[in-house]
C-alpha positions as CSV (number, residue, x, y, z in Angstrom):
1,M,111.5,91.5,88.9
2,R,108.5,93.5,90.2
3,I,105.1,92.2,90.1
4,C,101.8,93.7,90.5
5,I,99.1,91.9,91.7
6,L,95.5,93.3,91.6
7,C,92.3,91.7,93.3
8,E,88.4,93.1,93.2
9,S,88.0,94.5,96.5
10,S,84.8,92.2,96.8
11,R,87.2,89.2,96.6
12,I,89.9,90.1,98.9
13,E,89.2,87.9,101.7
14,E,89.5,85.0,99.6
15,A,92.5,86.2,97.8
16,R,94.4,86.8,101.1
17,K,93.3,83.3,102.4
18,K,94.5,81.4,99.2
19,Y,97.8,83.2,99.6
20,G,98.0,82.8,103.3
21,R,99.0,86.4,104.0
22,D,96.8,89.0,105.5
23,N,99.3,91.6,104.8
24,I,98.9,91.4,100.9
25,L,96.6,93.7,98.8
26,N,96.6,96.3,101.2
27,I,96.4,99.6,98.6
28,E,93.2,100.5,97.7
29,L,92.2,101.6,94.3
30,S,89.2,102.9,92.1
31,S,89.0,104.4,88.7
32,T,88.6,108.2,90.2
33,G,91.2,107.8,93.3
34,Q,87.9,108.7,95.5
35,K,86.3,105.9,97.7
36,P,84.6,103.3,97.9
37,A,87.6,101.1,96.7
38,T,86.7,98.6,93.7
39,H,89.9,96.9,93.8
40,N,93.0,96.2,96.1
41,F,96.6,96.3,94.9
42,C,100.3,95.4,96.0
43,T,103.5,95.1,94.4
44,M,106.8,93.1,95.1
45,V,110.1,92.6,93.9
46,V,110.6,88.8,93.6
47,T,112.5,86.1,91.6
48,Q,111.7,84.8,88.7
49,E,110.7,81.7,90.2
50,K,108.7,82.8,92.7
51,A,106.7,85.4,89.9
52,D,106.0,82.0,87.8
53,K,104.9,80.3,91.1
54,L,102.8,83.5,92.2
55,I,101.4,83.4,88.2
56,A,100.7,79.6,88.3
57,M,98.3,79.6,91.3
58,K,96.5,82.9,90.5
59,E,92.8,82.9,91.5
60,F,90.6,85.8,92.4
61,V,93.6,88.3,91.3
62,T,95.4,89.4,88.4
63,I,99.3,89.4,88.6
64,Q,101.9,90.7,85.8
65,I,105.5,91.5,85.7
66,A,105.2,95.2,85.6
67,E,105.9,98.5,87.0
68,P,103.1,99.8,89.3
69,K,102.8,103.2,87.4
70,D,102.3,101.4,83.9
71,F,100.0,98.8,85.4
72,L,97.5,101.2,87.3
73,E,97.4,103.3,84.3
74,A,96.8,100.2,81.9
75,N,93.7,99.1,84.4
76,N,92.7,102.5,84.5
77,L,92.9,102.7,88.5
78,K,94.1,105.5,90.9
79,M,95.3,104.9,94.6
80,I,92.6,106.3,97.4
81,K,94.4,108.9,99.3
């Protein structure tokens, strides 16, 4: 299953520290698709067990089981290119 993880840009370092990974939440987003970024995003394919674990420990982030396009549209966010 695919999960989407979203974090406010102002909390990115806290979230990365919480999850112990520097390589997550690397995609910058905003409502217009222009800088400055207001949020950071990543998506990954995980097992149900891993999804449940990540969802249970969510702090500083929103985590949902969703396809990225649908998730970003629902949150009114666009990738900054």
